[in-house]
VOVO-588275 format. One line per 3 residues: their letters; for each residue x, y, z of N, C-alpha, C. Coordinates in steps of 0.02 Angstrom, whole numbers. Example, Ala and Ser with C-alpha at 12.3 -4.5 7.8 and 13.67 -1.06 7.14 Angstrom:
AS = 660:-284:390:615:-225:390:660:-165:390  642:-112:354:684:-53:357:645:2:394
***
This chain:
XXX = 412:1418:3574:465:1429:3509:422:1454:3463  418:1502:3439:385:1528:3399:408:1528:3323  462:1505:3310:485:1503:3260:559:1433:3273
XXX = 565:1370:3203:624:1346:3227:664:1358:3147  741:1370:3196:783:1371:3155:797:1313:3104  817:1243:3157:833:1205:3115:809:1170:3061
XXX = 857:1115:3023:835:1080:2970:757:1043:2990  770:1014:3048:732:948:3055:715:953:3131  684:1029:3158:650:1025:3223:695:1018:3289
XXX = 767:996:3264:795:962:3318:788:1035:3384  776:1090:3382:778:1152:3417:733:1135:3463  671:1110:3423:620:1117:3448:598:1064:3501
XXX = 631:1005:3489:646:936:3533:689:961:3604  739:992:3594:775:1024:3642:735:1060:3699  717:1122:3638:675:1154:3671:621:1149:3745
XXX = 604:1088:3715:561:1052:3763:592:1012:3806  632:995:3802:680:941:3870:700:1003:3913  722:1065:3891:758:1114:3921:716:1194:3953
XXX = 657:1164:3949:590:1210:3950:608:1242:3998  603:1313:4004:615:1355:4079:689:1372:4104  734:1344:4050:813:1349:4086:817:1409:4037
XXX = 850:1487:4077:843:1513:4073:920:1552:4005  955:1506:4034:1024:1496:4006:1074:1439:4019  1123:1389:3950:1132:1372:3931:1204:1374:3893
XXX = 1258:1293:3905:1293:1302:3870:1286:1248:3802  1313:1262:3752:1301:1201:3702:1382:1205:3662  1392:1128:3634:1426:1123:3577:1408:1123:3530
XXX = 1420:1142:3470:1382:1147:3388:1430:1120:3333  1444:1046:3326:1501:1019:3293:1456:1007:3232  1503:1049:3162:1471:1042:3112:1424:1108:3101
XXX = 1428:1182:3135:1390:1228:3177:1336:1248:3076  1404:1216:3032:1360:1275:2956:1344:1358:2997  1303:1372:2942:1268:1450:2923:1260:1453:3006
XXX = 1251:1542:3051:1245:1525:3110:1152:1533:3111  1123:1556:3057:1057:1555:3068:1018:1486:3027  1025:1481:2962:972:1435:2918:1000:1381:2960
XXX = 967:1320:2956:980:1259:2976:1011:1236:3032  1014:1288:3094:1043:1294:3102:1009:1274:3213  1055:1226:3221:1005:1211:3286:1006:1235:3347
XXX = 1087:1283:3359:1094:1319:3407:1054:1384:3396  1051:1403:3361:1025:1474:3366:971:1495:3401  909:1467:3397:869:1476:3446:893:1484:3504
XXX = 929:1436:3534:958:1461:3618:993:1500:3619  1036:1516:3560:1074:1566:3600:1037:1659:3562  964:1639:3542:914:1700:3559:873:1707:3621
XXX = 898:1654:3657:891:1646:3713:910:1663:3798  986:1684:3760:1024:1692:3821:1092:1649:3801  1088:1580:3790:1145:1532:3789:1195:1541:3734
XXX = 1240:1518:3769:1308:1527:3735:1331:1447:3705  1393:1461:3671:1442:1395:3674:1496:1397:3613  1519:1331:3605:1573:1324:3552:1559:1299:3477
XXX = 1554:1335:3442:1524:1316:3387:1595:1299:3333  1590:1230:3312:1629:1209:3255:1599:1177:3200  1648:1239:3147:1634:1231:3064:1720:1241:3045
XXX = 1718:1203:2997:1773:1220:2956:1772:1239:2885  1710:1257:2863:1696:1304:2819:1723:1389:2827  1756:1408:2809:1797:1458:2823:1740:1517:2826
XXX = 1687:1522:2757:1655:1578:2741:1596:1604:2806  1588:1526:2827:1533:1497:2859:1555:1540:2942  1611:1506:2956:1633:1523:3034:1660:1600:3040
XXX = 1659:1636:2974:1694:1697:2983:1619:1735:3005  1562:1712:2991:1503:1734:3023:1477:1743:3073  1486:1698:3124:1483:1692:3193:1497:1743:3213
XXX = 1560:1794:3243:1571:1834:3261:1526:1895:3230  1491:1908:3195:1464:1950:3159:1373:1953:3181  1376:1873:3184:1297:1884:3227:1263:1839:3250
XXX = 1349:1788:3283:1324:1770:3356:1383:1763:3391  1414:1849:3412:1466:1843:3455:1477:1840:3534  1426:1819:3565:1447:1779:3626:1473:1713:3610
XXX = 1453:1682:3561:1459:1628:3548:1557:1615:3523  1604:1563:3553:1659:1536:3543:1665:1510:3463  1688:1550:3401:1701:1525:3349:1764:1485:3354
XXX = 1759:1400:3288:1800:1358:3324:1810:1348:3261  1866:1363:3227:1871:1339:3142:1924:1293:3119  1898:1236:3151:1925:1177:3140:1890:1092:3135
XXX = 1929:1061:3101:1885:997:3105:1902:942:3152  1842:906:3191:1849:862:3238:1861:791:3207  1905:770:3250:1926:686:3258:1939:641:3294
XXX = 1961:593:3270:1999:556:3334:2049:551:3379  2099:601:3340:2171:613:3352:2195:675:3327  2231:709:3324:2250:795:3309:2302:735:3250
XXX = 2298:798:3208:2337:794:3138:2323:835:3085  2325:810:3011:2286:830:2946:2255:786:2924  2216:829:2901:2164:780:2836:2145:823:2771
XXX = 2108:776:2722:2100:819:2667:2017:827:2704  2002:896:2667:1930:897:2690:1888:922:2609  1829:910:2581:1806:909:2538:1765:973:2518
XXX = 1777:1027:2516:1729:1069:2513:1679:1076:2455  1609:1061:2478:1542:1059:2427:1551:1146:2401  1550:1160:2341:1514:1224:2323:1427:1217:2339
XXX = 1432:1259:2336:1356:1281:2357:1303:1256:2411  1314:1183:2417:1279:1121:2474:1344:1136:2524  1343:1160:2565:1362:1166:2642:1363:1117:2658
XXX = 1314:1080:2669:1294:1032:2713:1343:939:2686  1355:952:2647:1375:897:2613:1474:896:2605  1491:958:2610:1561:950:2636:1587:896:2694
XXX = 1627:875:2679:1642:828:2710:1738:794:2737  1760:744:2765:1822:740:2749:1813:680:2711  1751:636:2702:1752:599:2652:1745:590:2597
XXX = 1762:589:2537:1753:602:2467:1722:571:2450  1684:490:2455:1632:473:2443:1563:528:2462  1564:554:2515:1501:610:2538:1508:661:2470
XXX = 1585:694:2471:1586:748:2457:1543:747:2376  1571:690:2340:1545:660:2267:1476:607:2266  1429:633:2325:1360:612:2323:1326:665:2285
XXX = 1359:740:2312:1336:808:2321:1318:808:2230  1354:789:2173:1381:782:2109:1300:768:2083  1262:728:2112:1197:693:2071:1138:796:2101
XXX = 1150:857:2126:1149:893:2130:1160:952:2088  1216:924:2072:1250:975:2015:1307:1013:2047  1353:993:2114:1355:1038:2162:1433:990:2162
XXX = 1503:1040:2113:1591:1004:2134:1598:1014:2204  1649:1011:2199:1691:1024:2265:1771:1016:2242  1812:1047:2286:1875:1032:2301:1922:1042:2374
XXX = 1960:1030:2351:1995:978:2416:2054:1019:2447  2045:1038:2520:2122:1063:2537:2128:1016:2600  2187:1040:2614:2233:993:2669:2207:1054:2726
XXX = 2186:1004:2799:2146:1044:2864:2161:1020:2927  2208:1063:2943:2206:1034:3041:2143:996:3062  2168:945:3111:2104:923:3132:2124:914:3221
XXX = 2084:918:3257:2101:921:3341:2042:877:3357  2029:859:3424:1969:828:3461:1930:858:3493  1882:840:3507:1841:866:3537:1862:879:3619
XXX = 1888:832:3666:1903:833:3734:1954:907:3701  1990:922:3673:2058:951:3666:2002:1032:3664  1969:1042:3604:1947:1101:3631:1907:1104:3672
XXX = 1874:1067:3713:1848:1091:3782:1914:1101:3835  1960:1066:3833:2014:1091:3865:2051:1151:3864  2046:1161:3784:2078:1236:3776:2039:1310:3807
XXX = 1976:1289:3800:1905:1337:3824:1886:1344:3880  1913:1295:3933:1896:1295:4002:1821:1273:3988  1775:1218:3970:1739:1209:3976:1716:1172:4029
XXX = 1636:1182:4064:1623:1170:4115:1553:1105:4097  1506:1143:4117:1436:1125:4100:1425:1111:4031  1397:1065:3997:1388:1058:3936:1321:1033:3934
XXX = 1276:1064:3912:1178:1049:3927:1181:1018:3848  1193:1031:3796:1195:991:3723:1251:987:3694  1273:914:3655:1317:909:3609:1288:910:3550
XXX = 1286:936:3501:1257:914:3425:1303:909:3378  1332:837:3324:1349:814:3325:1349:815:3233  1355:862:3179:1330:856:3090:1374:841:3076
XXX = 1425:800:3049:1492:809:3004:1486:759:2952  1421:734:2937:1419:715:2881:1481:625:2876  1426:611:2907:1485:521:2907:1534:543:2959
XXX = 1560:582:2979:1619:578:3036:1610:584:3094  1537:553:3120:1520:558:3189:1562:517:3236  1571:465:3228:1600:425:3250:1671:434:3267
XXX = 1686:455:3243:1764:491:3265:1781:557:3287  1700:563:3312:1701:653:3344:1707:634:3413  1664:586:3416:1607:544:3461:1706:515:3503
XXX = 1734:469:3476:1799:462:3510:1851:477:3508  1845:565:3485:1906:631:3527:1881:636:3579  1826:627:3609:1804:648:3694:1800:600:3736
XXX = 1803:659:3795:1813:638:3868:1753:643:3888  1697:579:3893:1634:604:3913:1644:574:3974  1689:581:4021:1702:555:4075:1700:635:4110
XXX = 1756:662:4093:1776:744:4112:1704:813:4061  1719:795:4025:1666:832:3968:1608:817:3965  1551:807:4007:1506:763:3988:1422:810:3996
XXX = 1421:817:3903:1372:832:3894:1276:821:3925  1247:845:3917:1169:814:3965:1140:784:3915  1142:800:3857:1115:783:3796:1151:787:3726
XXX = 1176:716:3698:1211:729:3647:1153:685:3568  1162:744:3537:1121:720:3464:1159:695:3402  1140:665:3363:1183:660:3303:1131:651:3246
XXX = 1187:664:3190:1140:656:3113:1147:565:3114  1114:506:3097:1085:439:3092:1090:425:3043  1074:466:2992:1082:455:2929:1145:459:2878
XXX = 1143:426:2834:1197:448:2766:1188:529:2750  1227:553:2719:1226:615:2669:1217:553:2596  1160:590:2566:1157:572:2516:1086:509:2492
XXX = 1133:462:2531:1073:396:2529:1046:386:2564  1036:415:2641:1011:408:2701:999:353:2725  1046:333:2720:1052:247:2722:1061:250:2819
XXX = 1021:198:2878:1079:225:2930:1133:196:2943  1169:261:2985:1238:259:2978:1259:256:3067  1224:250:3104:1246:261:3163:1260:174:3225
XXX = 1249:134:3180:1284:71:3199:1352:70:3245  1408:113:3188:1455:99:3212:1478:159:3280  1437:181:3292:1461:223:3345:1423:228:3402
XXX = 1362:209:3398:1289:221:3444:1321:172:3513  1332:101:3505:1387:44:3563:1440:101:3605  1469:151:3588:1507:198:3614:1504:218:3624
XXX = 1428:250:3636:1401:318:3674:1358:296:3729  1328:212:3705:1304:175:3762:1322:167:3810  1412:139:3778:1443:137:3842:1492:174:3889
XXX = 1458:263:3859:1496:308:3906:1422:322:3939  1391:278:3970:1326:309:4009:1266:358:3971  1252:351:3935:1204:376:3878:1133:330:3852
XXX = 1080:349:3857:1032:327:3864:990:346:3795  976:297:3745:930:345:3666:852:384:3714  845:431:3682:775:465:3704:742:474:3636
XXX = 751:484:3578:711:491:3534:769:490:3454  727:458:3405:745:476:3331:697:517:3311  695:572:3257:673:614:3249:647:633:3159
XXX = 678:565:3152:688:548:3089:747:554:3035  783:591:3071:855:621:3041:893:611:3109  884:615:3148:937:630:3195:929:584:3273
XXX = 936:568:3312:945:525:3363:975:571:3439  965:547:3491:956:603:3538:958:557:3587  1034:567:3624:1050:540:3707:1054:578:3751
XXX = 1035:550:3807:1026:580:3858:1085:555:3910  1114:589:3984:1153:543:4020:1114:516:4067  1155:465:4085:1089:404:4113:1093:422:4172
XXX = 1142:486:4211:1118:481:4305:1055:554:4289  1036:590:4202:992:657:4226:937:633:4222  907:615:4268:834:563:4264:790:631:4262
XXX = 794:687:4292:733:712:4285:732:738:4211  776:744:4143:769:746:4094:777:701:4057  789:672:4074:755:597:4025:683:584:4036
XXX = 639:614:4108:583:611:4104:554:649:4066  572:713:4051:519:753:4005:552:786:3936  596:724:3933:623:724:3851:579:713:3816
XXX = 564:732:3768:497:692:3708:516:643:3697  453:593:3683:482:527:3675:437:505:3583  426:551:3561:399:530:3488:411:605:3460
XXX = 429:601:3397:444:686:3342:397:712:3367  392:780:3362:332:807:3344:320:844:3256  254:853:3253:212:881:3176:272:908:3156
XXX = 275:912:3080:318:950:3049:309:1027:3059  237:1024:3072:205:1104:3081:173:1116:3162  207:1089:3178:185:1110:3268:233:1186:3267
XXX = 275:1204:3221:294:1284:3249:302:1321:3155  311:1364:3161:349:1407:3083:422:1364:3069  438:1354:3017:490:1360:2999:522:1401:2989
XXX = 612:1425:2983:623:1487:2957:626:1468:2868  652:1404:2888:664:1369:2793:596:1393:2762  537:1400:2776:490:1418:2741:464:1484:2736
XXX = 507:1544:2736:498:1595:2743:563:1623:2691  576:1611:2642:666:1644:2618:633:1704:2602  710:1714:2584:683:1796:2537:657:1832:2579
XXX = 682:1857:2635:632:1911:2664:597:1970:2629  637:2014:2593:620:2059:2543:560:2045:2515  532:1984:2491:477:1968:2430:412:1906:2489
XXX = 454:1903:2538:394:1855:2572:355:1897:2634  306:1909:2625:265:1937:2683:265:1879:2731  269:1832:2763:257:1787:2794:318:1800:2840
XXX = 382:1837:2809:437:1829:2847:465:1850:2912  479:1838:2944:462:1897:3022:514:1958:2989  552:1966:2946:584:2034:2960:580:2059:2872
XXX = 531:2032:2861:487:2080:2796:504:2139:2776  454:2164:2846:463:2243:2830:536:2289:2834  583:2248:2881:658:2289:2882:691:2269:2842
XXX = 661:2192:2806:703:2193:2742:685:2223:2688  617:2241:2674:605:2310:2607:627:2363:2615  639:2387:2690:660:2466:2691:752:2460:2675
XXX = 787:2383:2701:836:2394:2662:862:2410:2597  823:2347:2571:830:2367:2501:812:2434:2463  772:2470:2491:742:2522:2439:801:2574:2482
XXX = 828:2574:2541:869:2604:2552:946:2585:2522  962:2533:2499:1027:2526:2467:1026:2528:2371  956:2536:2366:959:2545:2289:938:2620:2303
XXX = 940:2673:2318:910:2731:2345:978:2774:2341  1026:2720:2357:1116:2760:2364:1152:2737:2327  1122:2678:2252:1166:2639:2226:1216:2686:2198
XXX = 1198:2761:2151:1230:2804:2143:1311:2827:2173  1293:2828:2247:1323:2857:2283:1395:2804:2317  1368:2741:2324:1404:2669:2338:1478:2659:2296
XXX = 1520:2665:2344:1614:2649:2327:1599:2587:2271  1650:2617:2244:1646:2584:2160:1656:2488:2161  1709:2487:2246:1759:2423:2251:1694:2388:2304
XXX = 1650:2433:2319:1600:2373:2359:1548:2339:2297  1523:2376:2263:1480:2345:2230:1536:2312:2185  1579:2308:2163:1623:2259:2151:1638:2196:2166
XXX = 1646:2210:2262:1635:2151:2287:1554:2128:2292  1518:2136:2266:1443:2124:2263:1431:2052:2211  1460:2077:2158:1477:2069:2085:1503:1988:2077
XXX = 1566:1982:2116:1636:1931:2116:1654:1920:2170  1669:1857:2168:1686:1808:2223:1760:1835:2225  1797:1877:2258:1877:1886:2286:1914:1828:2291
XXX = 1876:1781:2339:1905:1737:2348:1938:1681:2267  1895:1695:2234:1894:1660:2151:1936:1681:2107  1984:1644:2102:2065:1639:2054:2035:1681:1980
XXX = 1988:1636:1961:1952:1654:1900:1955:1702:1862  1962:1781:1925:1946:1832:1911:1997:1875:1892  2065:1840:1928:2131:1867:1936:2177:1859:1856
XXX = 2127:1828:1797:2173:1783:1746:2140:1847:1678  2208:1851:1635:2213:1879:1569:2110:1873:1552  2064:1940:1545:2013:1913:1495:2008:1903:1417
XXX = 2000:1838:1399:2000:1854:1338:1910:1861:1305  1913:1854:1251:1850:1899:1196:1791:1878:1251  1794:1826:1248:1725:1785:1296:1712:1802:1361
XXX = 1774:1830:1380:1769:1860:1470:1754:1923:1448  1771:1949:1412:1730:2005:1397:1667:2011:1384  1649:1972:1313:1589:1977:1307:1528:1936:1357
XXX = 1550:1920:1422:1516:1875:1468:1504:1926:1510  1556:1978:1532:1536:2034:1584:1489:2096:1551  1504:2098:1487:1445:2151:1437:1382:2142:1473
XXX = 1379:2074:1446:1307:2025:1443:1266:2017:1497  1317:2017:1567:1288:2012:1620:1259:2074:1671  1324:2133:1632:1282:2193:1668:1238:2233:1630
XXX = 1237:2222:1553:1192:2245:1491:1179:2197:1449  1109:2147:1486:1098:2132:1419:1066:2148:1351  1097:2122:1306:1064:2146:1233:1011:2147:1227
XXX = 960:2124:1245:902:2123:1244:872:2206:1264  892:2228:1323:890:2259:1364:917:2329:1345  983:2315:1324:1026:2371:1317:1057:2406:1245
XXX = 999:2389:1206:1043:2403:1140:1045:2444:1107  1024:2499:1143:1065:2593:1130:1121:2612:1182  1132:2560:1228:1187:2593:1288:1222:2535:1290
XXX = 1274:2502:1261:1322:2458:1277:1405:2483:1271  1429:2453:1322:1502:2484:1313:1536:2443:1254  1574:2491:1237:1602:2443:1185:1682:2403:1223
XXX = 1682:2332:1227:1756:2283:1234:1810:2305:1223  1805:2319:1166:1878:2347:1127:1901:2413:1149  1867:2453:1165:1880:2505:1191:1918:2487:1297
XXX = 1919:2438:1284:1918:2443:1364:1998:2387:1383  2036:2415:1393:2110:2361:1431:2113:2338:1505  2129:2290:1503:2136:2262:1572:2163:2223:1582
XXX = 2200:2193:1636:2280:2161:1649:2208:2083:1681  2168:2111:1694:2134:2041:1733:2027:2064:1735  2002:1983:1747:1939:1998:1718:1901:2060:1776
XXX = 1934:2038:1847:1920:2115:1877:1920:2173:1878  1988:2184:1841:1990:2250:1825:1951:2261:1761  1910:2194:1724:1880:2238:1648:1803:2242:1696
XXX = 1797:2212:1726:1716:2255:1780:1738:2309:1787  1779:2336:1818:1779:2386:1848:1807:2445:1829  1812:2436:1775:1811:2478:1721:1745:2494:1683
XXX = 1707:2429:1698:1643:2433:1631:1626:2475:1706  1607:2491:1758:1589:2525:1810:1602:2606:1787  1634:2606:1790:1685:2695:1765:1649:2703:1680
XXX = 1607:2681:1653:1568:2689:1596:1501:2729:1589  1486:2785:1554:1440:2812:1537:1370:2772:1553  1378:2709:1540:1295:2681:1536:1313:2633:1610
XXX = 1360:2622:1616:1348:2606:1715:1326:2654:1745  1329:2712:1755:1331:2769:1778:1260:2771:1775  1227:2776:1722:1168:2794:1707:1125:2723:1724
XXX = 1149:2690:1737:1096:2614:1748:1111:2613:1815  1148:2638:1851:1136:2646:1947:1076:2698:1944  1076:2749:1912:1044:2804:1925:979:2777:1889
XXX = 961:2738:1846:911:2699:1818:861:2701:1885  909:2632:1895:871:2571:1984:861:2638:2041  901:2674:2053:901:2710:2098:828:2764:2103
XXX = 815:2771:2031:755:2825:2028:709:2823:2053  688:2757:2064:640:2733:2104:626:2737:2174  689:2752:2208:685:2741:2279:730:2821:2296
XXX = 752:2852:2264:768:2916:2290:720:2978:2274  674:2951:2237:630:3033:2245:623:3044:2182  688:3022:2133:680:3046:2046:616:3035:2024
XXX = 578:2970:2047:510:2956:2027:478:2965:2072  404:3000:2048:356:2998:2088:308:2932:2075  318:2873:2121:252:2825:2095:209:2814:2130
X = 194:2866:2175:125:2870:2213:71:2936:2201
***
């Protein structure tokens, strides 16, 4: 392994256990982002595939685009089918949970949350629905509801070779495996490894896998971490730095030619109802200040009073049709489209 995608080297420890296995199948419950802090991403790159279960729409919708071999399941898993409140934490995806207490813990990091009603199914049901046979590893990270997911499984019929679960409560980092570990042991699994965050278990009958499973957590710097090389255009140590720089340059060179609706989608979250209300004077001032900071654009700021708009989104759209905005795009592009000779 030359790069770990997981938050805590989970993929490295699994890779050691499955070393030499060219293909396989995983179930990733609470999959999160398809690349960042992702336990199954490295295996996908090796040719594996699996079920990725993630209830947050903006995350699960990325999987068909980034990892099309996987089966994306946009659902919550629990003990029984039904409906439940799901608390979606802003910005901090990992705190989103069916537990309002865990969602509230994110407030100490400055993140709010909103609640929506969502359908819930079971681990056994999705395995049945998708015709799952062999499961090499099952990963569960659902912010305190790990026991509920386990209880909804059928570990005689759908039997993972390895099960790993987050074993510390989000926010407090208190041990939380006491409620669900006895159940897993009763299903014929043996404890194999605690990596400081997760507990790994192996099916008792898989003696060869038990024998080669790591016995202790690897040193943190045993391999590079994707999380250490963020912002690809800026970090020379990012594996995709050169390509990201080429993308940025190409994008900026074409700014004046880009469709205004596309540009608007970069600026505004189209799912946020806030941008659909009538703009007041403060909204207008904020929009202009965002696009044309006064200390940088003293000689070329559009006049808000002359722009009529039914909602904030339309106000932004009309700002984009002003001479000042068009010239701004040209100023940015000039360094990349050959307008300015920099060398």
